[in-house]
DRENDO-1510 file (C-alpha; in Angstrom, 1 decimal, always signed):
<recs>
REC; n; res; u; v; w
REC; 1; MET; +3.6; -46.1; -46.1 .
REC; 2; GLY; +4.6; -42.9; -45.7 .
REC; 3; PRO; +7.9; -41.3; -47.5 .
REC; 4; SER; +9.7; -41.0; -44.2 .
REC; 5; LEU; +8.7; -44.9; -43.7 .
REC; 6; ARG; +10.3; -46.0; -47.1 .
REC; 7; LEU; +13.5; -44.3; -46.8 .
REC; 8; ASN; +13.9; -45.7; -43.4 .
REC; 9; LYS; +13.8; -49.1; -44.9 .
REC; 10; LEU; +15.5; -48.5; -47.9 .
REC; 11; LEU; +18.9; -47.3; -45.4 .
REC; 12; ALA; +17.9; -50.2; -43.1 .
REC; 13; LEU; +18.1; -52.6; -46.6 .
REC; 14; GLY; +21.3; -50.8; -47.5 .
REC; 15; VAL; +22.9; -51.3; -43.6 .
REC; 16; ALA; +22.2; -55.1; -44.0 .
REC; 17; ALA; +23.2; -55.5; -47.8 .
REC; 18; ALA; +26.5; -54.0; -46.5 .
REC; 19; LEU; +26.7; -56.4; -43.2 .
REC; 20; CYS; +26.0; -59.4; -45.6 .
REC; 21; GLY; +28.0; -58.5; -48.5 .
REC; 22; ALA; +31.2; -57.3; -46.7 .
REC; 23; LEU; +30.9; -60.2; -44.2 .
REC; 24; ALA; +30.7; -62.5; -47.6 .
REC; 25; VAL; +33.7; -60.9; -48.9 .
REC; 26; ALA; +35.6; -61.2; -45.5 .
REC; 27; VAL; +34.8; -65.1; -45.6 .
REC; 28; LEU; +35.4; -65.7; -49.1 .
REC; 29; VAL; +38.7; -64.1; -48.8 .
REC; 30; VAL; +39.9; -66.3; -45.8 .
REC; 31; PRO; +37.3; -68.8; -44.8 .
REC; 32; ARG; +38.6; -69.7; -41.3 .
REC; 33; ALA; +40.1; -67.8; -38.3 .
REC; 34; GLY; +41.9; -69.2; -35.4 .
REC; 35; ALA; +39.6; -70.4; -32.4 .
REC; 36; ALA; +40.0; -67.1; -30.4 .
REC; 37; ASN; +39.5; -64.8; -33.7 .
REC; 38; ALA; +36.3; -67.0; -34.5 .
REC; 39; GLY; +34.9; -66.5; -31.2 .
REC; 40; ALA; +35.6; -62.9; -31.0 .
REC; 41; LEU; +33.8; -62.3; -34.5 .
REC; 42; GLU; +30.7; -64.4; -33.4 .
REC; 43; ALA; +30.4; -62.3; -30.2 .
REC; 44; LYS; +30.9; -58.6; -32.4 .
REC; 45; LEU; +28.4; -60.4; -35.0 .
REC; 46; ALA; +26.1; -60.9; -32.4 .
REC; 47; GLY; +26.5; -57.6; -31.0 .
REC; 48; ALA; +25.6; -56.3; -34.5 .
REC; 49; ARG; +22.3; -58.6; -35.0 .
REC; 50; ASP; +21.0; -57.3; -31.7 .
REC; 51; LYS; +21.7; -53.7; -32.8 .
REC; 52; ALA; +19.9; -54.6; -36.1 .
REC; 53; GLY; +17.1; -56.1; -34.7 .
REC; 54; ALA; +16.4; -52.9; -32.4 .
REC; 55; ILE; +16.8; -50.6; -35.0 .
REC; 56; ALA; +14.3; -53.1; -36.6 .
REC; 57; ALA; +11.9; -53.2; -33.6 .
REC; 58; ASP; +12.3; -49.3; -33.2 .
REC; 59; LEU; +11.3; -48.9; -37.3 .
REC; 60; ARG; +8.1; -51.2; -36.7 .
REC; 61; GLU; +7.5; -49.4; -33.2 .
REC; 62; THR; +7.4; -45.7; -35.2 .
REC; 63; ASP; +5.7; -47.3; -38.5 .
REC; 64; ALA; +2.2; -46.3; -36.9 .
REC; 65; GLU; +3.4; -43.2; -36.0 .
REC; 66; LEU; +4.3; -42.4; -38.9 .
REC; 67; ALA; +1.9; -43.4; -40.9 .
REC; 68; ALA; -0.6; -41.8; -38.6 .
REC; 69; ALA; +1.3; -38.5; -39.2 .
REC; 70; GLN; +1.5; -39.3; -43.1 .
REC; 71; GLY; -2.9; -39.2; -42.8 .
REC; 72; GLU; -2.6; -36.1; -40.6 .
REC; 73; ALA; -0.2; -34.4; -42.7 .
REC; 74; ASP; -2.4; -35.4; -46.1 .
REC; 75; ALA; -5.6; -34.2; -44.0 .
REC; 76; ALA; -4.0; -31.1; -43.5 .
REC; 77; ALA; -3.2; -30.6; -47.1 .
REC; 78; ALA; -6.6; -31.6; -47.9 .
REC; 79; ARG; -8.0; -29.2; -45.7 .
REC; 80; GLU; -6.0; -26.5; -46.7 .
REC; 81; GLU; -7.0; -26.8; -50.0 .
REC; 82; LYS; -10.8; -26.8; -49.5 .
REC; 83; LEU; -10.4; -23.7; -46.9 .
REC; 84; SER; -8.5; -22.3; -49.8 .
REC; 85; GLY; -11.1; -22.9; -52.5 .
REC; 86; LEU; -14.0; -21.8; -49.7 .
REC; 87; LEU; -11.6; -18.6; -49.4 .
REC; 88; ALA; -11.5; -17.9; -53.1 .
REC; 89; GLU; -15.0; -18.2; -53.6 .
REC; 90; GLY; -15.2; -16.0; -50.5 .
REC; 91; ARG; -13.7; -13.5; -52.0 .
REC; 92; GLU; -15.6; -13.8; -55.3 .
REC; 93; ARG; -19.0; -13.3; -53.2 .
REC; 94; ALA; -17.3; -10.5; -51.1 .
REC; 95; ALA; -16.4; -8.8; -54.3 .
REC; 96; GLU; -20.0; -9.2; -55.8 .
REC; 97; LEU; -21.4; -7.8; -52.4 .
REC; 98; SER; -19.2; -4.7; -52.5 .
REC; 99; ARG; -20.5; -3.9; -56.4 .
REC; 100; LYS; -24.2; -4.7; -55.5 .
REC; 101; LEU; -23.4; -2.3; -52.2 .
REC; 102; THR; -21.8; +0.5; -54.5 .
REC; 103; GLN; -24.7; +0.3; -57.0 .
REC; 104; THR; -27.3; +0.3; -54.2 .
REC; 105; ARG; -25.8; +3.2; -52.7 .
REC; 106; THR; -26.0; +5.2; -56.0 .
REC; 107; GLU; -29.5; +4.1; -56.6 .
REC; 108; LEU; -30.1; +5.6; -53.0 .
REC; 109; VAL; -28.6; +8.8; -53.7 .
REC; 110; ALA; -30.9; +9.2; -57.2 .
REC; 111; ALA; -33.5; +7.9; -55.3 .
REC; 112; LYS; -33.0; +10.7; -52.6 .
REC; 113; ALA; -32.6; +13.7; -55.3 .
REC; 114; ARG; -35.7; +12.4; -57.2 .
REC; 115; LEU; -37.3; +12.9; -53.4 .
REC; 116; ARG; -35.9; +16.0; -52.9 .
REC; 117; ARG; -37.3; +17.2; -56.5 .
REC; 118; SER; -40.6; +15.8; -56.1 .
REC; 119; ARG; -41.1; +17.4; -52.4 .
REC; 120; ALA; -40.0; +20.8; -53.8 .
REC; 121; ALA; -42.5; +20.6; -56.6 .
REC; 122; LEU; -45.3; +19.5; -54.2 .
REC; 123; ALA; -43.9; +22.1; -52.0 .
REC; 124; GLY; -44.5; +24.9; -54.3 .
REC; 125; ARG; -48.0; +23.7; -55.3 .
REC; 126; LEU; -49.0; +23.9; -51.8 .
REC; 127; VAL; -47.8; +27.7; -51.7 .
REC; 128; ALA; -49.7; +28.3; -54.7 .
REC; 129; ILE; -53.0; +26.8; -53.6 .
REC; 130; TYR; -52.2; +29.0; -49.9 .
REC; 131; GLU; -51.5; +32.2; -51.7 .
REC; 132; ASN; -54.1; +31.9; -54.7 .
REC; 133; GLY; -57.1; +30.0; -53.0 .
REC; 134; SER; -58.8; +27.3; -54.5 .
REC; 135; PRO; -61.9; +28.1; -57.1 .
REC; 136; SER; -65.3; +27.3; -55.4 .
REC; 137; THR; -68.1; +26.1; -57.8 .
REC; 138; GLU; -70.5; +29.0; -57.3 .
REC; 139; SER; -67.8; +31.1; -58.5 .
REC; 140; LEU; -66.9; +29.2; -61.4 .
REC; 141; ILE; -71.0; +29.1; -62.4 .
REC; 142; LEU; -71.2; +32.8; -61.5 .
REC; 143; GLY; -68.0; +33.7; -63.4 .
REC; 144; ALA; -68.8; +31.4; -66.4 .
REC; 145; SER; -69.5; +33.4; -70.0 .
REC; 146; SER; -71.2; +30.1; -71.4 .
REC; 147; TYR; -71.9; +26.7; -70.7 .
REC; 148; GLU; -69.1; +25.8; -72.7 .
REC; 149; SER; -66.6; +27.9; -70.6 .
REC; 150; LEU; -67.9; +26.3; -67.7 .
REC; 151; LEU; -67.2; +23.0; -68.9 .
REC; 152; THR; -63.6; +23.8; -69.8 .
REC; 153; GLN; -63.0; +25.8; -66.5 .
REC; 154; ILE; -64.2; +22.6; -64.6 .
REC; 155; THR; -62.0; +19.9; -66.8 .
REC; 156; TYR; -59.2; +22.3; -65.9 .
REC; 157; LEU; -59.9; +21.8; -62.4 .
REC; 158; ARG; -60.2; +18.0; -62.5 .
REC; 159; GLU; -56.9; +17.8; -64.2 .
REC; 160; ILE; -55.3; +20.0; -61.6 .
REC; 161; ALA; -56.6; +18.2; -58.8 .
REC; 162; GLN; -55.9; +14.8; -60.6 .
REC; 163; SER; -52.2; +16.5; -61.2 .
REC; 164; ASP; -52.2; +17.4; -57.4 .
REC; 165; SER; -53.0; +14.0; -56.5 .
REC; 166; ALA; -50.6; +12.3; -58.9 .
REC; 167; LEU; -47.7; +14.6; -57.3 .
REC; 168; ALA; -48.4; +13.6; -54.3 .
REC; 169; GLU; -48.5; +9.9; -55.4 .
REC; 170; ARG; -45.0; +10.3; -56.8 .
REC; 171; VAL; -43.7; +11.8; -53.2 .
REC; 172; ALA; -45.1; +9.0; -51.6 .
REC; 173; GLY; -43.5; +6.8; -54.3 .
REC; 174; VAL; -40.3; +8.1; -54.2 .
REC; 175; ARG; -40.2; +8.3; -50.5 .
REC; 176; ASN; -40.9; +4.2; -50.4 .
REC; 177; GLU; -38.0; +3.7; -52.9 .
REC; 178; VAL; -35.3; +5.0; -50.6 .
REC; 179; LYS; -36.7; +3.4; -47.4 .
REC; 180; ALA; -36.1; +0.4; -49.4 .
REC; 181; ALA; -33.0; +1.4; -50.8 .
REC; 182; ALA; -31.5; +2.1; -47.6 .
REC; 183; LEU; -33.0; -0.7; -46.0 .
REC; 184; GLN; -31.4; -3.0; -49.2 .
REC; 185; VAL; -28.0; -1.2; -48.2 .
REC; 186; ALA; -28.0; -1.9; -44.8 .
REC; 187; THR; -28.5; -5.5; -45.7 .
REC; 188; LEU; -26.1; -5.6; -47.8 .
REC; 189; ARG; -23.7; -4.0; -45.4 .
REC; 190; LYS; -24.3; -6.8; -42.9 .
REC; 191; ARG; -23.8; -9.3; -45.2 .
REC; 192; ALA; -20.8; -7.9; -46.3 .
REC; 193; ILE; -19.7; -7.7; -42.5 .
REC; 194; ALA; -20.4; -11.3; -42.1 .
REC; 195; TYR; -18.6; -12.3; -44.9 .
REC; 196; ASP; -15.5; -10.6; -44.2 .
REC; 197; GLU; -15.8; -12.3; -40.9 .
REC; 198; ARG; -15.6; -15.5; -42.5 .
REC; 199; LEU; -13.1; -15.1; -44.6 .
REC; 200; ALA; -10.9; -13.8; -41.8 .
REC; 201; ALA; -12.2; -16.9; -39.9 .
REC; 202; ALA; -10.8; -18.9; -42.7 .
REC; 203; ARG; -7.4; -17.3; -43.2 .
REC; 204; GLU; -7.0; -18.3; -39.3 .
REC; 205; GLU; -7.9; -21.6; -39.9 .
REC; 206; ILE; -5.7; -22.0; -42.8 .
REC; 207; ALA; -2.5; -20.9; -41.0 .
REC; 208; SER; -3.5; -23.7; -38.5 .
REC; 209; VAL; -3.9; -26.2; -40.7 .
REC; 210; ARG; -0.3; -25.0; -42.3 .
REC; 211; GLN; +1.1; -24.9; -39.1 .
REC; 212; GLU; -0.1; -28.4; -38.1 .
REC; 213; ALA; +1.5; -29.7; -41.3 .
REC; 214; GLU; +4.8; -28.0; -41.3 .
REC; 215; GLU; +4.9; -29.6; -37.4 .
REC; 216; ALA; +4.2; -33.1; -39.1 .
REC; 217; ALA; +7.2; -32.5; -41.5 .
REC; 218; ALA; +9.2; -31.4; -39.0 .
REC; 219; HIS; +8.5; -34.4; -36.6 .
REC; 220; PHE; +9.1; -36.7; -40.2 .
REC; 221; GLU; +12.5; -35.1; -40.4 .
REC; 222; ALA; +13.2; -36.0; -36.8 .
REC; 223; VAL; +12.3; -39.6; -37.0 .
REC; 224; SER; +14.4; -40.0; -40.2 .
REC; 225; ALA; +17.8; -38.2; -39.1 .
REC; 226; HIS; +17.2; -40.2; -35.9 .
REC; 227; HIS; +17.0; -43.9; -37.7 .
REC; 228; GLN; +19.8; -42.5; -40.6 .
REC; 229; ALA; +22.2; -41.7; -37.3 .
REC; 230; SER; +21.5; -45.0; -35.9 .
REC; 231; LEU; +22.1; -47.0; -39.0 .
REC; 232; ALA; +24.8; -45.0; -40.2 .
REC; 233; SER; +26.8; -46.1; -36.8 .
REC; 234; LEU; +25.7; -49.6; -37.4 .
REC; 235; LYS; +27.1; -49.9; -41.2 .
REC; 236; SER; +30.4; -48.1; -39.4 .
REC; 237; ASP; +30.7; -50.8; -37.0 .
REC; 238; ILE; +30.3; -53.4; -39.4 .
REC; 239; SER; +32.7; -52.1; -41.8 .
REC; 240; GLY; +35.7; -51.9; -39.0 .
REC; 241; TRP; +34.9; -55.5; -37.8 .
REC; 242; VAL; +35.1; -56.5; -41.9 .
REC; 243; LYS; +38.8; -55.1; -41.9 .
REC; 244; GLN; +39.7; -57.0; -38.7 .
REC; 245; ILE; +38.6; -59.9; -40.2 .
REC; 246; GLN; +40.7; -59.4; -43.4 .
REC; 247; ALA; +43.3; -58.6; -41.1 .
REC; 248; ALA; +43.0; -61.9; -38.8 .
REC; 249; ARG; +42.6; -64.2; -41.8 .
REC; 250; ALA; +45.4; -62.8; -44.3 .
REC; 251; ALA; +47.4; -65.5; -43.5 .
REC; 252; GLU; +45.1; -68.6; -44.6 .
REC; 253; ALA; +45.1; -69.2; -47.9 .
REC; 254; ARG; +41.7; -71.6; -48.2 .
REC; 255; ALA; +39.1; -70.2; -50.2 .
REC; 256; ALA; +35.1; -70.3; -49.4 .
REC; 257; SER; +32.4; -70.4; -51.7 .
REC; 258; GLU; +29.9; -67.7; -51.6 .
REC; 259; ALA; +26.9; -70.1; -50.4 .
REC; 260; GLU; +29.1; -71.4; -47.8 .
REC; 261; ALA; +30.2; -68.0; -46.6 .
REC; 262; GLU; +26.3; -66.6; -47.0 .
REC; 263; GLU; +25.2; -69.8; -45.0 .
REC; 264; GLU; +27.7; -69.1; -42.2 .
REC; 265; ILE; +26.9; -65.3; -41.8 .
REC; 266; GLY; +23.4; -66.7; -41.4 .
REC; 267; ARG; +23.9; -69.0; -38.7 .
REC; 268; TRP; +26.2; -66.0; -36.9 .
REC; 269; LEU; +23.1; -63.9; -37.7 .
REC; 270; GLY; +20.3; -66.0; -36.4 .
REC; 271; GLY; +19.6; -68.2; -39.4 .
REC; 272; PRO; +19.9; -69.7; -41.2 .
REC; 273; TYR; +17.1; -68.6; -43.4 .
REC; 274; ALA; +15.4; -69.4; -46.7 .
REC; 275; ILE; +16.1; -65.7; -48.3 .
REC; 276; PRO; +19.1; -63.6; -48.2 .
REC; 277; ALA; +20.2; -62.5; -44.6 .
REC; 278; TYR; +20.3; -59.1; -45.5 .
REC; 279; ILE; +16.5; -59.0; -46.3 .
REC; 280; VAL; +15.8; -60.9; -43.1 .
REC; 281; MET; +17.8; -58.3; -41.0 .
REC; 282; CYS; +16.3; -55.1; -42.8 .
REC; 283; GLU; +12.6; -56.8; -42.4 .
REC; 284; SER; +13.0; -58.2; -38.5 .
REC; 285; GLY; +16.5; -58.4; -37.3 .
REC; 286; GLY; +16.1; -62.1; -37.3 .
REC; 287; ASN; +12.9; -62.2; -34.9 .
REC; 288; TYR; +10.8; -65.0; -35.7 .
REC; 289; ALA; +8.1; -63.5; -33.6 .
REC; 290; ALA; +8.2; -59.7; -34.6 .
REC; 291; ILE; +4.9; -57.9; -36.0 .
REC; 292; ASN; +4.2; -55.1; -37.8 .
REC; 293; PRO; +1.3; -53.2; -35.9 .
REC; 294; SER; +0.7; -51.0; -38.7 .
REC; 295; SER; +0.4; -53.5; -41.5 .
REC; 296; GLY; +0.1; -57.0; -39.5 .
REC; 297; ALA; +3.0; -58.4; -41.4 .
REC; 298; GLY; +5.0; -60.9; -39.1 .
REC; 299; GLY; +7.6; -63.4; -38.5 .
REC; 300; ALA; +11.5; -63.0; -39.5 .
REC; 301; TYR; +10.3; -62.7; -42.9 .
REC; 302; GLN; +7.4; -60.2; -42.3 .
REC; 303; ILE; +4.5; -62.0; -44.4 .
REC; 304; LEU; +1.5; -60.4; -44.4 .
REC; 305; PRO; -1.3; -62.9; -43.3 .
REC; 306; SER; -3.4; -63.2; -46.6 .
REC; 307; THR; +0.0; -64.4; -48.2 .
REC; 308; TRP; +0.6; -66.6; -45.3 .
REC; 309; GLU; -2.9; -68.0; -45.7 .
REC; 310; LEU; -2.4; -67.9; -49.6 .
REC; 311; TYR; +0.8; -70.5; -49.2 .
REC; 312; GLY; -1.2; -72.8; -47.0 .
REC; 313; GLY; -0.2; -71.3; -43.4 .
REC; 314; GLN; -2.1; -71.6; -40.5 .
REC; 315; GLY; -2.5; -69.3; -37.7 .
REC; 316; GLU; -0.3; -66.0; -37.6 .
REC; 317; PRO; +2.9; -66.1; -39.1 .
REC; 318; GLN; +4.5; -65.0; -36.3 .
REC; 319; ASP; +3.3; -68.0; -33.9 .
REC; 320; ALA; +4.2; -70.5; -36.4 .
REC; 321; PRO; +7.4; -72.3; -35.5 .
REC; 322; LYS; +10.8; -71.5; -37.7 .
REC; 323; SER; +10.5; -74.4; -40.0 .
REC; 324; GLU; +7.0; -73.4; -41.5 .
REC; 325; GLN; +8.0; -69.7; -41.7 .
REC; 326; ASP; +11.3; -70.9; -43.7 .
REC; 327; ARG; +9.1; -73.3; -46.0 .
REC; 328; ILE; +6.6; -70.5; -46.7 .
REC; 329; ALA; +9.0; -67.8; -47.2 .
REC; 330; ALA; +11.3; -70.2; -49.6 .
REC; 331; GLU; +7.9; -70.7; -52.0 .
REC; 332; ILE; +7.4; -67.1; -51.6 .
REC; 333; TRP; +11.2; -66.5; -53.0 .
REC; 334; ALA; +10.7; -69.3; -55.6 .
REC; 335; ASP; +7.6; -67.6; -57.0 .
REC; 336; SER; +8.3; -63.8; -56.7 .
REC; 337; GLY; +12.1; -63.5; -55.9 .
REC; 338; PRO; +13.2; -60.5; -54.1 .
REC; 339; GLY; +10.8; -58.7; -55.2 .
REC; 340; ALA; +8.1; -59.9; -52.4 .
REC; 341; TRP; +9.8; -58.0; -49.9 .
REC; 342; VAL; +10.4; -54.0; -49.6 .
REC; 343; CYS; +14.0; -54.7; -48.8 .
REC; 344; GLY; +14.3; -56.6; -51.8 .
</recs>
């Protein structure tokens, strides 16, 4: 049961209690009015009973709607909480991607610098070879003063060739590093853009969910205000009727007991009932065929099917005769008192 529905129940309880309590006081002050006054009083009370019954029926009809709206509000809050968590996680992931992207761009800049240096060294070496030429084997042999000198020159030439080859490989390797770094930068940029899009979508969804929750809250307020206004109007009517009863019976001297007064009020309100009349008015408006579509409670006493079965009831509470409903309600009252009812 949602908070607005509980508020409406409590308001209904207050008005019904005011109805029975105020009328009980009026009857205790002066128990009997003239026939004309009694007839007018019963007619007014019949109207009050019908009005209370209509409000109780309205509460039952909107019970399922309010419960559904409460469920939607709870689901919206849970969804917003989940989306907020995903949004926070997405921000952390986006920040991590941004750091990686910055680091990779820095590495790309360094790799490009190494590539430039390697290319410059290779170009310088190629220019030197072009300008000076490469010595031939014949010139080395003819120009060597000794065998040891020839071996030394051949060793130098081999090392120079290996150095040139290593330089070329280094240039190729650095070029590959640059390509890999550039590819990683592009990949990280795409992932960062995708995360930004997901974050934007999550923000929009959170805004939508929050709007739905606000609309559900506004609906609660509107329904609650409507019920409060209806109950306040009924309470005002009852207060005026009680004053009329007190004025009409002020000349009579005989007092009645509280039990007699409540029994009389119960009869006027469609009873007598097995429990206080104000609880019955709040729960069902005195309608023995009433049923709450949300909880399944039925009858004048709004007894749950499980409780009805526990006390030996057959079928559904709202389908049972008045005597059976009264009997089981009296047993529940004897065992649990007013705590067994929401309006108690």
